[in-house]
N, C-alpha and C positions, 0 to 999 in steps of 0.2 A: 408573056414572053418579054415585054419591055422591062419588066421589073427584073427578070433574070439578066438582062443585057446590062441594066444600070448596076446591079450587084457585081457583075463581072468587071466593069469599068471602074467601080469604086475600089474593088479589090487590087486591080492592076495598078492604079495610082498610089494606093498605100504601100504596095510592094515596091514601087520605084522610089519613093520618098525614103524608104526604109534602106533601099540599097545605097542611096547617096549618103546617107548617115553612116554607114559602115565603111564607105569609101574613103572619107576623109581621114580616119585614123591611120589607115594603111598608107595613104599618101605622106602622111606627116612622118611616119616611121622611115619610109623611103628617103625623104628629105634629110632626117636625122642620121641616117645611116651614110649618106653621101656626104654630109658635113663632116662626120667623124673621120672620114678618108682623106681630109684636106684637099679638096677639089682644086683644080688649076683654073682658078677663075680670078678676076681682079678683086681689089678690096671693094670697089663699088658694087660689083656684081654680088658679092658675098653679103654686103649690107642689104642689097635688095632681096635676096634669097631669105635672109633672116626676117625682114620686114614682111614679106609675103607668107612665110611660115606662120609667123605670130598672127597676121590678119586671118589667115585661114583657120588657125585654131579657135580664135575668138568668134568667127563666123559660124563655125561647127557648133560651138557651145550656145550661140544664141539661135541655133536652128535653120540658120540661112546656109542649107547644105550646098546648093548651087554655087553660090557665091563662094563658099569655101572651097569646093572642087576647082572653081576657076582660078582662085588665088594660088592653091597649091600647085595647079598644073603650070602656071607662069614660073613659079620656083623651080620646078622640075625641068622645064624647058631650059632654064639658064644652067642648071646643073647637067644637062644632057641625059636625063633619065626619064 
């Protein structure tokens, strides 16, 4: 019985990490789409969004998906999405 529970827990952990991996590109697309529409934010905010977007992509490529999600979430908050 313990082996079955361990297997289920490992499967859930793998599924969660995969979900984060696929979440990052979706967030990047949302940010890119918002930037194409010339958002009404200051130049300073625009620079911050671009910086966070680039950091999020780099973190995603490095396999740091939670950090990527966090960076992209900050950019989306500035953009109001």
